[in-house]
C-alpha positions, 0 to 999 in steps of 0.5 A: 500500499505504501508502495503505491502511495508513493508511485502515485505521489513521487511523480505529482511532487515532480511536476509540481517542482517543474511547474513551479521552475517554469513560473519563477517570474524574470526580474526586469530591472530596467527602472533600477539601471536607469535610474542609477544611471541617471543619478550618476549623469546628473550629479555635481559629484560621484564620489566613491568612499572606502570607509570602515564598519563597526564590525571591524573590530571586535570592541563593542566600545567602537559600535557607536563611533562614526565611520572612518574614511580610508580614502575617498575620491571625486571622479573626474568628469571622464571617470563619470561618464565611463561609469554611467556608460558601464550601468548603462550597458547592463543586461537588465535582468537581475537574480534574486540572490539571498545571502546569509552574508552580514552586510559589511559595506566598506565601499560606497558611491555618493551621489552629490549635487551643490555639496549635498548627498542626494543617494548613496550606493553601498557595496559589500564585495565580501557578500557580492551585494549592494545597497542603494537608498535610490531604489527599492527594487533588486539591482541588474545581475552584473552591477557589482562587476561593473562597479568593481571595475570603476572602484579598481580603475580608481585605485580602490581594493575590494578586500583589505585587512579592515580590522588592521585599518580600524585600529591604526591611529 
């Protein structure tokens, strides 16, 4: 009886799983991509920042301290145009990737107008994730690759000894 039940139930489960995989929606992130490119183009200044994070040290006393800026660079008009171009050329499809990684944003890109930050894109290379306060949508699939190229071209490094930097005087 159990064998007969399994013979009937297993094919139904397989078919249900196959159906679920076929109906997974494809996320179109055209609006995210275009909004980010527009933020780059309309900014007076695009600033890349390398910063500390409260989790860089084990001391709980450090958790309330402001972040230490290790380095910041305002992009030249040529570098800004290059970043905008690389964002506009991204495939607008997105993957809904979940990670159990703690989001530790050691890099940020600020979009500024008249000396005021209009939005900030936070980057965690460890998680391969970004958070942008300019959109609540999923980012395009290869956004991190495009950002990586721009940061490296400006002399930034995705990985460093963050704990050592945090303890430096």
